[in-house]
Structures are given as structure tokens and as C-alpha cells.
C-alpha positions as CSV (number, residue, x, y, z in Angstrom):
1,M,0.0,0.0,0.0
2,F,2.9,2.3,0.8
3,F,4.4,2.0,-2.7
4,V,1.0,2.4,-4.3
5,I,0.5,5.8,-2.6
6,L,4.1,6.9,-3.4
7,S,3.6,5.9,-7.0
8,L,0.3,7.9,-7.2
9,V,2.0,10.9,-5.7
10,A,4.9,10.5,-8.2
11,L,2.5,10.4,-11.1
12,L,0.7,13.5,-9.8
13,G,4.1,15.2,-9.7
14,V,5.1,14.1,-13.2
15,G,1.7,15.4,-14.5
16,T,2.1,18.7,-12.8
17,L,5.6,19.1,-14.0
18,A,4.6,18.3,-17.5
19,F,1.8,20.8,-17.4
20,G,4.2,23.4,-16.1
21,I,6.8,22.8,-18.8
22,W,4.5,22.5,-21.9
23,K,1.2,24.4,-21.1
24,S,2.0,27.4,-18.9
25,S,4.1,30.4,-19.5
26,G,5.7,33.3,-17.7
27,I,6.0,33.4,-13.9
28,L,3.1,31.0,-13.6
29,R,5.3,28.4,-15.3
30,I,7.9,28.8,-12.6
31,F,5.3,28.3,-9.8
32,V,3.8,25.3,-11.5
33,I,7.2,23.7,-12.1
34,L,8.1,24.3,-8.5
35,T,4.9,22.7,-7.3
36,G,5.4,19.7,-9.6
37,A,9.1,19.2,-8.7
38,S,8.2,19.4,-5.0
39,I,5.4,16.8,-5.4
40,L,7.8,14.5,-7.3
41,G,10.7,15.2,-5.0
42,F,8.9,13.9,-1.9
43,P,8.5,10.2,-2.9
44,I,12.0,10.2,-4.5
45,S,13.5,11.5,-1.2
46,V,11.5,9.0,0.9
47,L,12.7,6.1,-1.2
48,L,16.4,7.3,-1.3
49,H,16.4,8.0,2.4
50,N,15.2,4.4,3.1
51,A,17.5,2.9,0.5
52,I,20.6,4.7,1.7
53,Y,19.8,3.9,5.3
54,G,19.4,0.2,4.4
55,L,22.6,0.2,2.4
56,F,24.6,1.7,5.3
57,I,23.3,-1.0,7.6
58,L,24.2,-3.7,5.0
59,W,27.7,-2.3,4.4
60,F,28.7,-1.4,7.9
61,G,26.5,-3.7,9.9
62,A,23.9,-2.9,12.5
63,D,26.4,-2.9,15.3
64,L,28.8,-0.5,13.7
65,W,26.1,1.7,12.2
66,N,24.4,1.8,15.6
67,G,21.1,3.2,14.5
68,G,22.4,6.3,12.8
69,D,20.3,7.9,10.2
70,E,20.8,9.5,6.8
71,P,19.8,13.1,7.2
72,F,20.0,14.7,3.7
73,F,17.0,13.0,2.0
74,F,15.0,13.1,5.3
75,V,15.3,16.9,5.5
76,M,14.4,17.1,1.8
77,A,11.3,15.0,2.3
78,V,10.1,16.5,5.5
79,F,11.0,20.2,5.2
80,I,12.2,21.3,1.7
81,C,9.6,19.6,-0.5
82,P,6.6,20.7,1.5
83,L,7.9,24.2,1.6
84,G,8.4,24.2,-2.1
85,F,4.9,22.9,-2.6
86,I,3.4,25.5,-0.4
87,V,5.3,28.4,-2.2
88,G,4.4,27.0,-5.6
89,A,0.8,26.3,-4.9
90,I,0.1,29.7,-3.2
91,G,2.0,31.5,-6.0
92,S,-0.1,29.7,-8.7
93,I,-3.3,30.4,-6.9
94,V,-2.5,34.1,-6.5
95,L,-1.5,34.5,-10.1
96,A,-4.7,32.6,-11.3
97,V,-7.0,34.8,-9.2
98,T,-5.2,37.9,-10.3
99,R,-5.5,36.9,-14.0
100,F,-9.1,36.0,-13.5
101,K,-9.9,39.4,-11.9
102,T,-8.0,41.2,-14.7
103,K,-9.8,39.4,-17.4
104,S,-13.2,40.0,-15.8
105,R,-12.5,43.7,-15.5
106,V,-11.4,44.0,-19.1
107,S,-14.5,42.2,-20.4
108,H,-16.9,44.4,-18.5
109,V,-15.4,47.8,-19.4
110,P,-17.7,49.6,-22.0
């Protein structure tokens, strides 16, 4: 079940990233790409964190490794990716609302 959820999140990230690259333009493109990269970066960071942690235990042994952890991908998954997602999503929403209001004002002007 864990890998199914991570796969669905990764597909959502790929779709958002593809939309940002091919369908959007200007500063909205930057925000959409940031959102998609953050969504895609989360499952990749989770998998790399667990893989590197497991490899360190395999290579150095559980006694020598002594329960240490791999911090880089953990910090990426827990702090950096959600922060990037929040910035990208809020920026995209603000730009979409601003463009909608601008278009509605222009269409109602006599």
C-alpha cells in the first residue's frame, strides 16, 4: 500500500511538472514547475532515504552503524519539498486569481 501511494504521488508530480513545462508560461510556469518538482521530489526523497539507510546497515553492519540515520533526504522529504509545494501552490493560486480578476474587469469595461 505504501508503494502504491508513493507511485500515485509521483504520477501527480510528473503530470504537474509536464503541465508546467508545456502548457504554462511566464511566472506561472515557474510556480507550477516548483509545485510539480516538490510533489515529485517527496516520494523520491523518501525512497532514497530508506535505500541509503538500508545500504549503510548492510555495508557497515547494524552494530557498527548503531542506529544512525541518513539526514539529507530526510530533510528534503520533511522540510524542503513541503515548503516548495506551499510556495508554488500559493503563487499559482494568487496568479490565477489575479489573472481572472483582470480578465473579468477588461471584459466588463464599456
